C-alpha positions in Angstrom: 230.6 -110.1 -120.5 229.1 -108.9 -117.2 230.4 -106.4 -114.9 232.1 -107.2 -112.1 231.2 -105.3 -109.0 232.7 -104.5 -105.8 230.2 -106.3 -103.6 230.8 -109.3 -105.3 234.6 -109.2 -105.0 234.2 -108.7 -101.4 231.3 -111.5 -100.8 234.0 -114.0 -102.7 236.8 -112.8 -100.2 234.8 -113.0 -97.2 234.8 -117.1 -97.6 238.2 -116.9 -96.5 238.6 -117.1 -93.1 241.7 -115.8 -90.4 242.6 -119.3 -88.2 243.7 -117.4 -85.6 241.2 -114.1 -85.3 238.1 -116.6 -87.0 236.6 -114.2 -88.7 236.9 -113.3 -92.2 239.2 -111.2 -93.9 236.7 -108.5 -95.0 235.1 -108.0 -91.7 238.8 -108.0 -90.3 239.5 -105.0 -92.5 242.5 -107.1 -94.5 241.1 -105.7 -97.9 242.4 -102.3 -99.3 243.2 -100.4 -102.3 240.1 -103.0 -104.1 240.4 -102.0 -108.4 237.9 -103.3 -111.1 238.9 -102.5 -114.4 236.9 -104.3 -116.8 237.8 -108.3 -116.3 241.0 -107.3 -114.2 240.7 -107.1 -110.0 243.5 -105.8 -108.1 243.5 -105.4 -104.3 246.2 -106.1 -101.2 245.6 -108.1 -98.5 247.2 -106.4 -95.7 247.9 -108.7 -92.6 248.8 -107.7 -89.1 252.1 -109.3 -88.7 254.3 -110.0 -91.8 255.3 -113.4 -89.9 252.2 -114.8 -90.8 252.4 -118.3 -91.0 249.3 -118.8 -93.4 249.9 -115.7 -95.8 250.9 -118.0 -98.9 247.5 -120.4 -98.0 245.6 -116.6 -97.9 246.7 -115.6 -101.0 246.2 -118.7 -103.1 242.4 -118.8 -101.6 242.3 -115.1 -102.2 243.3 -116.2 -106.0 240.7 -118.9 -105.9 237.9 -117.5 -104.5 238.0 -114.2 -107.3 239.3 -115.7 -110.0 235.9 -117.7 -110.1 234.1 -115.1 -110.7 232.0 -114.3 -113.8 233.2 -112.0 -116.0 236.6 -112.1 -114.0 239.7 -112.7 -116.6 243.1 -111.2 -114.2 243.3 -111.5 -110.5 246.6 -109.4 -108.7 246.7 -110.5 -105.1 249.6 -108.1 -103.1 250.3 -109.6 -99.6 251.2 -106.7 -97.1 251.6 -106.3 -93.2 250.8 -103.3 -91.1 251.8 -104.0 -87.6 249.2 -102.4 -85.4 250.4 -100.2 -82.1 250.5 -101.7 -78.7 247.7 -99.8 -76.3 250.4 -99.5 -73.6 249.8 -98.2 -70.3 248.3 -95.0 -68.9 250.8 -92.7 -67.8 253.8 -94.0 -69.5 256.1 -91.9 -71.9 254.9 -92.9 -75.4 258.0 -93.3 -78.1 255.8 -92.4 -80.8 257.6 -94.5 -84.3 258.1 -97.6 -82.3 255.0 -99.4 -81.9 255.5 -102.5 -79.9 258.2 -103.1 -77.0 258.5 -106.7 -76.3 261.1 -107.2 -73.3 263.1 -110.9 -73.0 263.8 -111.5 -70.0 264.9 -114.5 -67.5 265.0 -114.8 -63.9 268.5 -117.0 -64.2 271.3 -116.0 -66.0 273.3 -118.3 -68.8 269.9 -119.6 -70.1 270.1 -118.6 -73.6 268.2 -114.7 -73.1 270.2 -112.9 -75.3 270.3 -115.9 -77.9 266.4 -115.8 -78.1 266.1 -112.2 -78.2 268.5 -111.6 -81.1 267.4 -114.4 -83.1 263.4 -113.0 -82.4 264.8 -109.4 -83.6 266.5 -111.0 -86.8 263.5 -113.5 -88.1 261.2 -110.7 -87.9 263.4 -108.5 -89.8 263.5 -111.5 -92.2 259.9 -111.6 -92.3 259.8 -108.2 -93.2 259.2 -106.1 -89.9 260.9 -103.2 -88.7 263.1 -104.0 -85.6 265.3 -102.5 -83.4 267.3 -104.5 -80.4 268.1 -102.4 -77.2 270.5 -104.5 -75.6 269.8 -103.5 -71.9 271.7 -106.2 -70.4 274.1 -102.9 -69.0 276.2 -106.2 -66.8 276.5 -108.6 -69.4 276.2 -106.7 -72.8 276.3 -109.2 -75.4 274.2 -108.5 -78.2 277.0 -106.6 -80.7 279.1 -109.7 -80.3 276.3 -112.2 -81.3 275.5 -109.6 -84.3 278.7 -109.2 -85.4 279.4 -105.8 -84.9 281.4 -105.7 -81.3 283.8 -103.6 -83.0 281.8 -100.7 -84.4 280.8 -97.4 -82.8 277.5 -95.8 -83.2 277.2 -92.3 -84.7 275.7 -88.6 -83.4 273.7 -87.1 -85.3 271.4 -84.0 -84.1 272.1 -84.8 -80.5 270.8 -88.3 -81.0 272.6 -91.5 -81.4 272.2 -93.3 -84.2 271.9 -96.9 -83.7 274.1 -99.8 -85.5 272.6 -101.9 -88.0 272.9 -105.6 -88.6 271.3 -108.5 -90.2 268.6 -105.6 -90.6 268.1 -104.5 -87.3 269.0 -101.6 -85.4 271.1 -102.5 -82.3 271.9 -100.0 -79.3 274.1 -101.6 -76.1 276.6 -100.3 -73.7 279.1 -102.5 -75.0 279.7 -100.2 -78.3 279.5 -97.4 -76.1 281.9 -98.3 -73.2 285.7 -99.6 -73.2 285.2 -103.4 -73.9 287.3 -104.0 -70.4 285.3 -101.7 -68.5 283.2 -103.2 -65.8 279.7 -101.8 -65.3 279.5 -101.0 -61.8 276.6 -99.4 -61.7 273.5 -98.2 -59.2 269.7 -98.0 -59.6 269.3 -94.4 -60.4 272.1 -94.4 -62.8 270.5 -97.7 -64.5 267.1 -95.7 -64.7 268.8 -92.8 -66.7 270.7 -95.4 -68.9 267.3 -97.1 -69.8 266.3 -93.9 -70.2 268.7 -92.8 -72.9 268.1 -95.9 -75.0 264.6 -95.0 -75.3 264.7 -91.5 -76.0 268.1 -90.2 -77.4 268.6 -93.1 -79.6 267.6 -92.6 -83.1 265.3 -95.6 -83.7 263.3 -94.7 -86.7 260.2 -96.4 -87.9 259.8 -99.5 -85.8 257.3 -102.5 -86.0 259.4 -104.0 -82.9 261.5 -102.8 -80.3 262.9 -106.0 -78.6 264.6 -105.3 -75.4 267.1 -107.9 -73.5 266.7 -107.5 -70.4 269.9 -108.4 -67.4 268.5 -111.1 -65.5 266.7 -111.0 -62.4 264.1 -108.7 -61.1 266.2 -105.5 -60.8 266.3 -101.6 -61.2 266.0 -102.4 -65.3 263.0 -104.6 -65.3 261.1 -101.8 -63.2 262.4 -98.8 -64.9 261.0 -99.9 -68.5 257.8 -101.0 -67.0 257.5 -97.7 -65.7 258.7 -95.7 -68.9 257.2 -97.0 -71.7 254.3 -99.0 -72.4 255.6 -102.6 -73.1 253.3 -104.5 -75.3 254.4 -108.3 -73.6 257.3 -110.1 -72.5 259.3 -113.5 -73.3 260.7 -115.3 -70.4 263.1 -118.0 -71.1 264.7 -120.4 -68.6 266.6 -124.0 -68.7 264.8 -127.2 -67.4 266.8 -126.9 -64.0 264.6 -126.6 -61.1 267.0 -123.4 -59.9 266.0 -121.7 -63.3 262.3 -122.9 -62.7 262.5 -121.3 -59.7 263.6 -117.8 -60.6 261.8 -117.6 -63.9 258.6 -118.1 -61.8 259.8 -114.8 -60.0 260.1 -113.0 -63.0 256.7 -114.1 -63.9 255.6 -112.5 -60.7 257.0 -109.5 -61.2 255.9 -108.6 -64.7 252.2 -109.7 -63.5 252.8 -107.0 -60.7 253.4 -104.4 -63.4 251.0 -105.7 -65.7 252.7 -106.5 -68.4 251.7 -109.9 -70.3 254.1 -112.9 -70.6 
């Protein structure tokens, strides 16, 4: 039996091309912990997102590519994911344990923004990512109701708020901190303080994604978030009506002004 070399295994894996990045998985640095023990070959394929749509296809191709190498008896492929940390913006406060902050916003209320934010967070968690959702829509905080935890209250440990967990997602909202029938009458500086507190005084732990459900419009909360932390991107939600489209265009311009990709 010929001795299997690491070079032979890597060359076989170079035939697998990532359809989005258009490079082979070896060049992209996806191959980790390659081990060869006689005729047994094992390695990890570490993708950049647990939600990769071609994960199963890539795994099958890896089995086939390495399995045909002369001398290989058994192949073990472990699929994994490590979400890269976003680059952020110079001068912004960093959250060391949060890799990516995604804002979900809209120009107009009632277009399904919170529904999109909650479903995005839960879908990422189901795919294996560590996810938190911050309900920054302080005037109409509906995220706890959508997650079914509107009756729960967060704990305080070591002078930090412990977020409530539901469906694999960590969550904080004004709705679980204030009485349910109390109106939120807040001015700009107070809004800035709430956003800062939700970011720095909540023990988020290790997160791949922090989804921020923004209030509709282009007001103080949007500006505070952009000024305080590096936001890797924004998702804008709208409906086909003329008034909704007009408002979402203003939101798009606002995010472009503060250099947040949409």
